[in-house]
N, C-alpha and C positions, 0 to 999 in steps of 0.2 A: 456537183463539184462544190457549191457553196456550203453544203453540209460538211464536206471533208475539210474545207478551209476553216470551219467553225469547230474543228477538232472533234466532230462526232463520228462514231463508228458506223460505217456504211457498208451494207452488203448488197451488191448488184448481181442479180441472177437473170440470165438471159436464156431463152429457149431457142434463139435464132443465131446470135452472134457469138463468136469466140472471144475470149478475153483480149486477144491481140487486136481485134476489130474495134472493140470498145476503147481500148487504149489509144488507138490512132485518133479517135474523135477527141479524146481528152487532150492529147498532145497538140492536135491541130488547133483546138480552141485556145490553149494556153500559150502556144508559140506563134500564133498568127500564121499558120502554115496550112495551105490547101490540103484537105483530107485526101482528096483524090491523088494529089502528088505524093503524099505519104504512102498511099496504097501501091502506087506504081514505082516507088523508090526514086522519084525525081526530086532529089534534094541535094544541095551542095554540101561541102564539108563543114562549112560554118554553121549551117542550119542543123546538120546532124549532131554536131558538138553541143549546140544549144539544147536540142531535144534530149540528149543524154543527161545534160545538167538538170533539166526539168524532171526527168524520170527519177534521178537520184533524190531530188528534193521531195517529190511525191512519196517515194518509198520511205523517206526519213520522217516526214511530217504528217502524212495522211494515214488514217486507219480505214483503208478501202480494200475490200476483197471482191473480186469479180470471178464468177463461176458460170459455166454453162450447165443447164439442168435439163433433164429429160422426163422426169416424173414428179408428181407433187410431193412424194416422199423425199426427193432430193432437197426440196425447199426446207422441210423440217430438219433434215440432217445438217444443212449448212447454218441454219439459224441457231441450232443447239451448239454447233462447233464454234461459231464466231461471235455469238451473243451481240448482235448489232443494235444500235439505237434506231437506225433507219434501214428499212428493207425496200428494195426496188425489184419488182418482178416484171419482166418483159418477155412474153405476155401470157395471160392466163389460159386462153383458148388453145395454145399450142401444146399444153399438157394434157389435153383431152381429145384431140382429133375432132371428129364430127358428132361425138356422143353427147347429147344434151344432158343426160343424167350425170355423166362423169363431170361435165363442166360445173353443174350445180354443186356436186359433192366437193369438187376442188375449191370452189370459192368459199364454201362453208368451212372447209378445213383451214383455209388461209385466214378467215375471220377468227376462228378459234385460236390459231397460232398467234395471231397479232394480239389478241386480248390476253391470252395466258402469259405471253412474254412481255407484254406492255411495251410494244415497239410501234413506231409509226411506219405504216406500209403504203407504198405507192405501187399500185397494180395497173399495168397497162392492159388494154382490152382492144380486140378487133371490133369492127362495126359491120352490121348488115347494111350494105349499100347497093343501090342500083347504079351500075357503072355509067348508064346513059343519063343519070340525073345528077346534076351538080347543085347541092344545097347544103345548108348548115346541118350538122349532125344533131340528133336529139336523143333523149333517153331511150326511146323504143328501138333505137338503132344498135344498142349494145348486143353483141352477138351471143347467141346460144341460151342465155338465161337472164331472167329478170332478177335473179338473186343478186347480181352485181349491184344493181341500183338499190336493192333492198338493204344490203348490209353496209353500203358505203356511206361514210360521213360526208364526203364530197365527191361529186362527179364533174370532171373538168374535160372539156373537149377542145382540141386544137383544130381550127378550120383554116386550112391552107388552100385557098381557092385555086391559085395558079397551078398547084400540083394536081388537083382534081381535073382541071381543064387540060392538063398535060402541056402547059405552056412554058415549062421551065427550060431555060437555055443553059448551056454550059457556062459555068462561072469560073473565073480565074483569080478573083480578088480585086476589090476596088469598085465593083459594080454597086448600083443602088440596091438596098436590101429588099427582100421579099416581105410581104405582109402576112402575118399569121394572126388570126383572131382567137382569143382565149374566151371560151364560153363556160361560165360556171353555172351548170344546170341543176345542181343539187348542193345544198350547203346546210347541214343540220345546225351549225353554230353561227350562221350569219346570213347574209343576203345573197341572192343569185344576181348575175349580171354578166357583163362582158368588158373586155379591154383588147387593145391591139398592141402587138409587139412587132418590131422589125426582126427579120430572121436572115442570117447569113449562113446558108447551108454549107458553103465551102469550108467554114470554120466550125460548124455545129454550134452556132452562137446566136442567142437571142439578145435583143437590145430594146430597152424602153425607147419609144419614139421621142421622148424628152431628153434622152442622152445617157441614161443609166445603163451600163453594160452588165449583163449577167455573166461576167467573165473577169478574171484577174490574170495579170501577167505573172510569170513564174517567180519574179523577184518577191512577190507578196505571198507566195505559198507558205 
């Protein structure tokens, strides 16, 4: 969302979620509304009117396109159509199933597309993990192919320990934040390291522990 607020053209491609599902997360973040309540339609008239206002401002001021994709060719089609500055793909393995060779070919295609179009690409990846083992992720956990590590300028992992331990409780808003650790495991142009963020899953919102929110209210859109 920060890219959109900076007036950059963003293309968000999802292999799992429909545009409406992603839209709910954006509205929940900007409107301080529990995303689960949005999904269930548990909102009052005042909140509904506020979210309509947010939607109008987003449509007027943001260059954001959200699409569901099924094949790697869909990615190229939408990049050519919308000519974004920022491409987000969620996630690469879902375009290849269980075929290792297809996954390798897809990530190579994505690298070529990114370089030819000179766009910044954020590509989400699944991990190979033992469900009985709770630990920090590492580069060798990248699922299906080492090509992801090879072609990436940066590899960033999110380590949400409580989620892995299945200790997450239902949140209604107002509870203390969860803690997510950001692990920078590869960085061609800088150093590697780690930092911690507060996470409010009910609003799809991250917050710096020192108080900087990665969120803006709709008045600032």
